[in-house]
N, C-alpha and C positions, 0 to 999 in steps of 0.2 A: 640283327645283324639288319644290312643296307644292302637296296639293291647294290650300289658300285659293286662293292666287292663278291658279293653273290655272282656277278658279269665278271668280272674279272677270276675268278674262281674257275669257272665255266670254259674259260678262253685257256687261262693255262692249263689245262684238263685238257685242249684243241679248240686251235684255232679255227671262228665261227664266221659265220653269217650272221647276220638280225635275223632272219627263215630259221635256221638252225638252234641261234637262240632260245628260241620264242617254241619252237620243239621244244628244243630238250626244258625248259620249264612247263612244258605243260606234261611232260614224262618225269623223271628223277627230280629236278631240284625243285619243283614246282611242290611237291609234295610236302618238304618245309620250307618255302620261300614261295609265294608268288608274285608274277609277274603279268600283264599284260602288254601286248604286242608295244603299242606305242610306249609305255615308262619301258621296256627296254632299247627301240632306237631311241627317242629322246637321253637315254643315261649311254649309249655308247655315242653320239655327240658329244656329251657335256665330258664324257669319261678322254676322246682323243683330243675335244679343246686343251681341257690338261694335260694330255701331254703321256698321260698311264697307256695310251690302247691306239695304231698304228691302221689304218686299211691296207693291207694284203695288197703288192702289186700284182695288176690280172695278169695272165695269163698271153690275152688275146683281149684288147678294148673290144665291147661287145656294149653295144645300147640294153641302158635293162638289164647290165649282167649283177648278180648280188656280190655285195663287197663281204670278204670275210676279213678279219681282223687279229691282229697279236697283242698278244700284252707287252709293255715295253719295261724296262727299266726301273722305272719310275713305277709303273703302278703291279709290280711284284713285290718293290720295296714298301708301298701303299700298303697292298693287302699284307703285307707280312707284318708292317709296323699294328695296321688292325684287330691282323688273329692273335696278338702278346700282348695288345693294353687288356688290362684289363676291365670287367663288365658287371654290372650286378644285373642277377636276374630280375623278368621282370615282373611284374605281380600276376596271376594267371588271371583272367575276369573268363568268365565262360554266362552265357546267358542262361540256360541249363541247369544249372546250381541254381542260379539265381529264383529259376521259374521253379525249382522244388522249393527250397527254402519261402516264396511265396505262397507255394499251394501247399506249405504246414500251415501258414493263417488265412486262408482262403477259400481252399476244398481243393477236391485234386482232380474235377472234371475238366474233360477231356484232352488230363496229360498222360493215359497210355498208350493211346494212338501215337502220341508224339516218340515217348521215350520209345516204343518199340521200334519205330523208324528209325532211330536214332540209332538204335538197338541192329538195327539192320543195313544198315549207312557199316556202319564200327564191322561188322564181321566182315564182308566184304574185302572193305580195305587193308584188313588185315590176311585177308584172301591173297587180295593183291601183293601184298610187304611181304606175306611171306612165299611165293609164287620169283616174286623180284628174287628174292633172298637161292632159294634153289636152283634158279636158273644162273644170277651171276656171277654168284661168289663159294664154287664150289672147291669140294676140300683138296688144300693143295698150295692153294695161290695164300700165301705167307707174306707177300709184300707190303710193304711198313702203307702205303697208298690201296692198296683191296680192304688191310684190316683198317682202318681208319674210315674209308668208306662205308666197309658191313659195319664197323660201328654206327653210322648213322642211320643204316634202315636199319640195325639193332633200338636204338631209341624208335623210329619206328613202330618196331610190330612190342615193343613192350608198353607204348602209349596204347595203343589198338587194342591190347592185350586188357590192359588197366580197362579201359574204356567199355570192353566189352562186359567185361566181368563185376561193373560198376552199375550198368546201364541195369544188368539183367537183376542186379540184386535191389536199386531202385523199383523195377517195375513187380517183385515181390513180395518189395515193405507197400506198399499203394492199399490201401485202405480197402479191404473186398478177395485180396490177391491171396491166395495159401500160401502158408509158411509151412517150410520145409525144412526149414531149421533149426526154426524152435518151441517151444512146446508154446501153446496156448493156453493152461491148467497148472496145476499146484505151486510150491511154493517158490521157482525161478519162473514164473510168470512176471512180463511185461502190464505193468497194470496202466490198462487200458490211455487214462485222463493223460499221463504224462505227454 
């Protein structure tokens, strides 16, 4: 995904000023695509110069007034082109996964505390997403727009659910951690030298 397409999407949902867009990126859009205030303003200028958006006329000219933007037909066409274009999935890169792989060869000293910190962060994000789901997607709103927006949120919920479960498992797998799911003796026990 690219920032100009995120901005076009946000402006099609609701014409906004750069400041309003920044606030929206800090909230909903920022959960899956982040951008700084400066990046948003720079991209607004570029989109305007390309004829994809325009500043809405001000009600009464005033110094320091926020400019609100709307999407022009060329911007809608660009977003539709981008939406329908094929795109390959990006390879997943995560430092925690690499750190765990490295810990397999150099030892896990110091890793447990950070795994617990990550678990706490993912649990909090999951709780926040679930609260948004309760608040913004009550039963009965069955419009296509609401269903697709809810689908994006569900992806976030599923990812956070995965990470909380995976991190809890990783903590159980650390040497010295209590193993509650697999016996440590008997014919099915895993060889400790594997």
